[in-house]
N, C-alpha and C positions, 0 to 999 in steps of 0.2 A: 226654265231650268235646263241646264246643259247636262248631257249624259255622255259618259265614255265607257266603251266596252272594256271590262277588266277580267273576263273569264268566260268559261263555258261549263255547263252542267255535264258531269260524266256519268252520274247515276243518282238514283233517288231511293231512299230507304223509307217506305211508307209506314212501317211499324213504329218508327220514331220521328217521322216527319222531318228528315234531314236530307239536304242536297249535298252531294259531293261535287265540289267545284275546282277545276284546274285554273289557277289564276295566271293572268298575263300582266298583272299590275298589282299594286299594293291595296290591301283592304284592311280596315280597322273595325273593331267592335264599336258600335255607335253610328257607323256609316249607313246611309240609306241606299238600298240597291233596287234595281228594276230588273225583273227576270222576264224575258220575252222569248216566245217560240211560236210554233204553229197554233197551239191551243192554250198556251200559257201567256199571261200578261198581267203582272201585279207588281206592286212596290211593297217593300218591307224594310224594317230597320234590322241591322245585324245586332242581335242581342247576345249571341254567344257563337264562338267559333272554335273548332278543334283541329289539331293536326295530330294524327296517330293517337287518338283518344286523350290527348292532353289539351286543356284549355289554353288558348292563346289570345292576346289582345290585338295582335297585328300579324298579318301574313304578307309575303312578298311574291313577286312574279316567279312562277315555277312551282310554288307550293300547291299541294292538293289539300283543300280544307273541307271540313264538314260544317254546314250552316243550317241552323234550324229555320224552317220555312213554314208559312201558314197554309200553303196549298201544294198540291202535287206538281212536281216539275218533271221534265223529261230530258233524256240525254240530248246534248247539242243545243238546248235552250241557251240563249246568250244572257250573260250577267253584265249589267251596266251599273256604274257608280253614278248616283244622282248628285250633281254638284249644285248647291244652292246659289 
């Protein structure tokens, strides 16, 4: 499976389990992502995404999105799109 970097984590909100990600490429709900950093390494499906507290189905390069994640992430963790 190929992966391409599509963004970086800028912050993590532990009380809601949401990663704020600055995108460098397009991301859609339903896409599979891999988040990797010094102590972070997991894959998850994007089940919901928000921009400024509004649900969106798709986001593009330059957007700052909130993504629900199953584990803690850290600033500067890299976000990769998993391509089947």
